[in-house]
BAMAR-247004 format. One line per 3 residues: number of its first residue (from 1); their letters; for each residue z, y, x of N, C-alpha, C, O, CB. Coordinates in Angstrom, 3 decimals. Glycine has a CB too. Example, Ala and Ser with C-alpha at 12.3 -4.5 7.8 and 13.67 -1.06 7.14 Angstrom:
<nodes>
1 = as = 7.800,-5.690,13.190,7.800,-4.500,12.300,7.800,-3.300,13.200,8.465,-3.319,14.236,9.046,-4.473,11.308 ~ 7.080,-2.250,12.850,7.140,-1.060,13.670,7.870,0.030,12.900,8.039,1.138,13.409,5.725,-0.598,14.084
</nodes>
This chain:
<nodes>
1 = maa = -37.024,228.291,-36.695,-36.525,229.760,-35.883,-35.557,230.699,-35.977,-35.040,230.715,-37.094,-37.289,230.573,-35.927 ~ -35.051,231.617,-35.083,-33.789,232.430,-35.361,-34.655,233.607,-35.930,-35.765,234.108,-35.752,-32.681,232.815,-33.936 ~ -33.610,233.763,-36.663,-33.263,235.298,-37.171,-33.473,236.387,-35.858,-32.889,236.250,-34.784,-31.456,235.379,-37.762
4 = kkr = -34.358,237.412,-36.151,-35.154,238.429,-35.719,-33.693,238.944,-35.878,-32.821,238.630,-36.688,-36.620,239.022,-36.491 ~ -33.705,240.035,-34.618,-32.046,241.086,-34.380,-33.411,242.094,-35.187,-34.629,241.923,-35.251,-31.000,241.729,-31.998 ~ -32.334,243.337,-35.802,-32.180,244.097,-36.352,-32.364,245.614,-34.743,-33.217,246.394,-34.319,-30.794,243.623,-37.318
7 = fcs = -30.502,245.083,-34.351,-30.739,246.909,-32.795,-30.911,245.394,-31.925,-31.008,244.186,-32.142,-28.481,248.731,-31.990 ~ -30.874,246.372,-30.808,-30.501,245.348,-29.342,-29.597,245.461,-29.450,-28.849,246.074,-30.210,-30.810,245.502,-27.888 ~ -29.491,244.554,-28.276,-28.214,243.797,-27.858,-27.028,245.062,-27.340,-25.827,245.217,-27.560,-28.667,242.586,-26.436
10 = tgt = -27.821,245.654,-26.734,-27.351,246.447,-26.608,-26.176,247.818,-26.938,-24.992,248.025,-26.673,-27.972,246.333,-26.526 ~ -27.456,248.680,-27.776,-26.423,249.426,-28.303,-27.539,250.415,-28.316,-28.023,250.862,-29.356,-24.935,249.665,-27.515 ~ -28.043,250.834,-26.749,-28.345,251.708,-26.259,-29.806,252.242,-25.868,-30.180,253.306,-25.376,-27.680,251.567,-25.543
13 = crh = -30.589,250.909,-26.343,-32.053,251.061,-26.365,-32.692,252.641,-27.388,-32.163,253.370,-28.228,-32.609,249.429,-27.114 ~ -34.641,252.564,-26.455,-34.748,253.805,-26.993,-36.417,253.447,-27.368,-37.475,254.067,-27.262,-34.290,255.202,-25.868 ~ -36.006,252.077,-27.867,-36.394,251.455,-29.144,-36.679,252.289,-30.470,-35.611,252.441,-31.062,-35.359,250.563,-29.445
16 = ayc = -37.874,252.959,-31.231,-37.815,253.636,-32.437,-37.145,252.720,-33.228,-36.084,253.069,-33.747,-39.100,254.073,-32.990 ~ -37.479,251.873,-33.366,-37.331,251.219,-34.413,-35.436,251.028,-34.373,-34.749,250.628,-35.313,-38.403,249.793,-34.325 ~ -35.199,251.231,-33.711,-33.322,250.965,-33.277,-33.105,252.074,-33.292,-32.401,252.218,-34.292,-32.651,250.286,-31.776
19 = kge = -33.300,253.441,-32.630,-33.202,254.790,-32.733,-32.922,254.979,-34.687,-32.008,255.168,-35.489,-34.822,255.548,-31.945 ~ -34.152,254.805,-34.651,-34.481,254.909,-36.840,-32.778,254.413,-37.533,-31.979,255.010,-38.255,-36.261,252.931,-37.717 ~ -32.774,253.231,-36.971,-32.216,252.327,-37.754,-30.566,252.814,-37.749,-29.844,252.637,-38.730,-32.573,250.796,-37.176
22 = reg = -29.946,253.657,-36.076,-29.176,253.971,-36.584,-29.064,255.307,-36.821,-27.920,255.760,-36.779,-28.447,253.500,-36.166 ~ -30.025,256.107,-37.078,-29.234,257.873,-37.251,-29.506,257.539,-38.890,-28.835,258.106,-39.752,-30.358,259.841,-36.338 ~ -31.090,256.065,-39.396,-30.652,256.588,-40.744,-29.052,255.860,-41.690,-28.473,256.137,-42.740,-32.128,256.265,-41.671
25 = srr = -28.899,255.016,-40.770,-27.691,254.559,-40.808,-26.346,255.475,-40.384,-25.359,254.772,-40.603,-27.825,253.475,-40.056 ~ -25.927,256.854,-39.830,-25.687,257.620,-40.531,-26.026,258.305,-41.078,-25.022,258.800,-41.589,-25.333,257.899,-40.386 ~ -26.544,258.616,-41.293,-27.065,260.247,-42.549,-26.559,259.129,-43.472,-25.394,259.463,-43.686,-29.330,261.128,-42.904
28 = gfi = -26.683,258.513,-43.830,-26.084,257.331,-45.151,-24.539,257.534,-45.254,-23.858,258.242,-45.996,-26.351,255.396,-44.710 ~ -24.227,256.675,-44.257,-22.689,257.561,-44.634,-21.782,258.514,-44.271,-20.557,258.392,-44.243,-21.908,257.025,-44.659 ~ -22.483,259.529,-43.978,-22.449,261.109,-43.979,-22.269,261.308,-45.380,-21.117,261.472,-45.779,-23.816,261.926,-43.385
31 = qgi = -23.213,261.320,-46.191,-24.182,260.629,-47.037,-22.698,260.340,-48.405,-22.325,261.089,-49.308,-25.125,258.889,-46.016 ~ -22.342,259.355,-48.109,-21.677,258.344,-48.588,-20.198,259.283,-49.008,-19.643,259.624,-50.052,-21.589,257.012,-47.398 ~ -19.936,259.473,-47.378,-17.995,260.178,-47.451,-18.375,261.823,-48.680,-17.514,262.044,-49.533,-17.123,261.096,-44.813
34 = gya = -19.479,262.675,-48.632,-19.970,263.896,-49.025,-19.587,263.814,-50.422,-18.918,264.561,-51.135,-21.469,264.147,-48.741 ~ -20.285,262.529,-50.665,-19.466,261.412,-52.336,-18.804,261.381,-52.821,-18.559,261.789,-53.956,-19.073,260.380,-52.607 ~ -18.064,260.661,-51.801,-16.764,260.241,-51.844,-15.923,261.636,-52.304,-15.498,261.655,-53.459,-16.334,259.576,-50.358
37 = vae = -15.616,263.059,-51.238,-15.230,263.690,-51.420,-14.805,264.454,-52.587,-13.740,264.709,-53.149,-15.589,263.852,-50.878 ~ -16.880,264.905,-52.841,-17.140,265.636,-54.296,-16.434,264.909,-55.821,-16.436,265.441,-56.931,-18.935,265.617,-54.489 ~ -15.918,263.685,-55.485,-15.954,263.118,-56.184,-14.857,262.883,-56.468,-14.730,261.945,-57.255,-16.571,262.469,-56.060
40 = ivr = -13.559,263.587,-55.988,-12.214,263.019,-55.081,-12.265,264.922,-55.993,-11.198,265.510,-56.165,-12.127,262.356,-52.598 ~ -13.431,265.485,-56.381,-12.995,266.883,-57.093,-13.740,267.063,-58.354,-13.733,267.937,-59.221,-13.297,268.210,-56.164 ~ -14.103,266.442,-58.257,-14.836,266.267,-59.345,-14.382,265.586,-60.709,-14.757,266.097,-61.764,-15.791,265.666,-58.887
43 = shd = -13.840,264.810,-60.715,-13.052,263.853,-61.555,-11.788,263.749,-61.733,-11.233,263.655,-62.828,-13.240,262.828,-61.278 ~ -10.931,263.768,-59.975,-9.026,263.941,-59.470,-9.089,265.273,-59.756,-8.127,265.769,-60.342,-8.331,263.617,-57.544 ~ -9.744,265.751,-59.549,-8.793,268.181,-59.890,-7.484,267.990,-59.136,-6.335,268.165,-59.543,-7.929,268.987,-62.451
46 = qpt = -8.297,267.246,-56.905,-7.760,266.970,-55.919,-8.355,267.866,-55.112,-9.388,267.278,-54.792,-7.779,265.734,-55.610 ~ -8.369,269.487,-54.286,-9.213,269.754,-53.648,-7.970,269.080,-52.445,-8.188,268.077,-51.766,-9.926,271.324,-53.799 ~ -7.027,269.676,-52.410,-6.231,269.154,-50.653,-6.614,267.826,-50.643,-7.490,267.613,-49.804,-4.214,269.180,-50.393
49 = iav = -6.081,266.332,-51.621,-7.273,265.400,-50.677,-8.370,265.331,-50.141,-8.559,264.766,-49.064,-7.611,264.677,-50.978 ~ -9.529,266.081,-51.038,-10.315,265.679,-50.887,-10.411,266.551,-49.176,-11.018,265.993,-48.262,-11.188,265.755,-52.149 ~ -9.783,267.829,-48.981,-10.069,268.759,-47.931,-9.533,266.937,-46.400,-9.968,266.440,-45.361,-8.576,270.857,-48.149
52 = dva = -8.466,266.761,-47.338,-7.627,265.705,-45.593,-8.706,264.604,-45.660,-9.180,264.339,-44.555,-5.405,264.636,-45.767 ~ -9.267,263.812,-46.829,-10.399,262.868,-46.941,-11.649,263.049,-45.164,-11.807,262.430,-44.112,-11.333,263.487,-48.772 ~ -12.448,264.799,-46.132,-12.808,265.928,-45.193,-13.364,265.967,-43.696,-14.363,265.606,-43.073,-11.749,266.558,-45.112
55 = gas = -11.884,266.751,-43.426,-11.591,267.029,-42.208,-11.269,265.451,-41.463,-11.567,265.354,-40.273,-10.360,268.142,-42.241 ~ -10.806,264.518,-41.999,-9.864,262.789,-41.467,-11.569,262.007,-41.157,-11.696,260.920,-40.594,-8.477,261.530,-43.479 ~ -12.757,262.868,-41.678,-13.943,261.897,-41.668,-14.590,263.311,-40.365,-15.815,263.407,-40.429,-15.014,261.479,-43.709
58 = gfd = -13.874,264.387,-39.217,-14.750,264.463,-38.667,-15.733,265.472,-38.515,-16.246,266.088,-37.581,-15.034,263.723,-38.908 ~ -15.838,265.427,-39.967,-17.373,265.897,-40.446,-17.019,267.088,-41.228,-15.963,267.191,-41.851,-18.318,264.722,-41.457 ~ -17.914,267.962,-41.176,-17.790,269.824,-42.317,-18.921,269.438,-42.484,-19.661,268.462,-42.364,-17.545,271.855,-41.674
61 = yqd = -18.835,271.205,-43.021,-19.825,271.540,-44.447,-21.089,271.157,-43.526,-21.876,270.242,-43.769,-19.842,273.520,-45.289 ~ -21.124,271.793,-42.722,-22.736,272.300,-42.230,-23.242,270.387,-41.746,-24.380,270.213,-41.309,-22.687,273.933,-40.266 ~ -22.398,269.304,-41.879,-23.344,268.026,-41.234,-23.689,267.652,-42.858,-24.812,267.452,-43.320,-22.345,266.478,-40.042
64 = fkg = -22.413,267.618,-43.577,-23.139,267.180,-45.295,-24.022,268.058,-45.427,-24.945,267.443,-45.961,-22.160,267.286,-46.797 ~ -24.344,269.108,-45.286,-25.644,269.495,-45.549,-27.144,269.373,-44.719,-28.270,269.675,-45.114,-25.402,270.640,-45.716 ~ -26.756,268.886,-43.595,-27.567,268.492,-42.251,-27.870,266.738,-43.382,-28.999,266.399,-43.738,-26.231,268.445,-40.116
67 = agv = -27.184,266.304,-43.563,-27.552,264.400,-43.985,-27.931,264.697,-45.584,-27.966,263.747,-46.366,-25.708,262.909,-43.844 ~ -28.157,265.780,-45.945,-28.681,265.277,-47.225,-28.139,265.297,-48.740,-28.663,265.263,-49.853,-28.813,264.113,-46.979 ~ -26.948,265.363,-48.278,-26.034,265.496,-49.490,-26.582,265.447,-50.449,-27.676,264.927,-50.233,-25.329,266.496,-49.643
70 = def = -26.404,265.818,-51.940,-27.038,266.805,-53.089,-26.834,267.633,-53.433,-25.801,267.483,-54.086,-27.150,266.654,-53.980 ~ -27.239,268.924,-53.484,-26.667,269.944,-54.294,-25.762,270.309,-55.191,-25.321,271.458,-55.220,-27.193,270.199,-54.687 ~ -25.306,269.177,-56.196,-24.707,268.888,-56.922,-23.395,268.593,-56.177,-22.633,269.556,-56.095,-25.327,268.069,-57.620
73 = dlk = -22.964,267.363,-55.582,-22.532,267.067,-54.261,-21.856,269.116,-53.445,-20.863,269.806,-53.679,-24.369,266.106,-53.320 ~ -22.508,269.213,-52.952,-22.086,270.055,-52.078,-21.905,271.413,-52.689,-21.552,272.377,-52.010,-22.935,270.041,-51.006 ~ -22.144,271.481,-53.951,-21.527,272.920,-54.818,-20.139,272.469,-54.732,-19.757,273.493,-54.165,-22.083,273.250,-56.684
76 = qlr = -19.047,271.756,-54.834,-18.198,270.851,-55.561,-17.508,271.270,-53.434,-16.636,272.070,-53.097,-19.032,268.764,-56.553 ~ -18.096,270.632,-52.809,-17.812,271.297,-51.471,-17.686,272.566,-51.030,-16.720,272.761,-50.292,-18.537,271.013,-50.789 ~ -18.353,273.441,-51.257,-18.102,274.919,-51.302,-16.925,274.837,-51.476,-16.430,274.052,-50.667,-18.748,275.799,-52.259
79 = plr = -16.035,275.378,-52.316,-14.936,275.369,-52.898,-14.195,275.438,-51.432,-13.908,276.569,-51.039,-14.697,274.136,-53.973 ~ -13.969,274.683,-50.864,-13.278,273.482,-49.587,-12.821,274.237,-48.868,-11.649,274.513,-48.612,-14.198,272.441,-48.626 ~ -14.431,274.881,-48.242,-14.902,275.332,-46.596,-13.568,276.437,-47.256,-12.528,276.589,-46.614,-17.123,276.090,-45.959
82 = rer = -13.743,276.950,-48.245,-13.538,278.010,-48.129,-12.168,278.704,-48.406,-11.545,279.623,-47.874,-14.380,278.363,-48.677 ~ -12.003,278.021,-49.276,-11.043,278.373,-50.264,-9.439,277.513,-49.937,-8.386,277.591,-50.569,-11.793,277.931,-51.811 ~ -9.688,276.928,-49.039,-8.762,275.182,-48.661,-8.922,275.130,-47.400,-8.757,273.955,-47.071,-9.421,273.502,-49.319
85 = gwp = -9.315,276.200,-45.902,-9.299,275.672,-45.026,-9.471,274.405,-44.368,-8.836,274.102,-43.357,-8.752,275.963,-44.950 ~ -10.607,273.404,-45.110,-11.250,272.760,-44.170,-11.413,272.614,-43.262,-12.506,273.063,-42.914,-11.789,272.723,-44.134 ~ -10.773,272.085,-42.388,-10.122,271.752,-40.671,-11.554,271.000,-39.796,-12.047,269.880,-39.668,-8.395,270.205,-40.731
88 = gtk = -11.762,272.127,-39.419,-13.470,272.243,-38.497,-14.467,273.384,-38.727,-15.544,273.686,-38.214,-14.529,270.927,-38.918 ~ -13.749,273.866,-39.629,-14.616,274.894,-40.444,-14.409,276.000,-40.368,-13.292,276.458,-40.606,-14.649,274.820,-41.631 ~ -15.874,277.056,-39.860,-15.612,278.087,-39.866,-14.919,279.431,-42.102,-15.004,279.959,-43.211,-17.179,278.285,-38.871
91 = r = -14.626,279.190,-41.434,-14.826,280.438,-42.769,-15.058,282.552,-42.789,-15.174,283.150,-43.858,-13.183,280.184,-43.593
</nodes>
């Protein structure tokens, strides 16, 4: 018996389970980037590199907050937004 596909082949279907899987994957991806950017600041004290990574991701602080990034990590991201001129973020 063939394995059941997790997503429809078109990727644009409206099945609730397909839509939920895509949204969950996006949320997890954003959370992972948020964690990585916070870890660059926390462990390596490199806010300039962290801003570059965050800017290259295309996500801003509100995206990270909306995806449910942990408050411990958001605490590291706030100064980047204010002081370092994170691209795409209002100061």
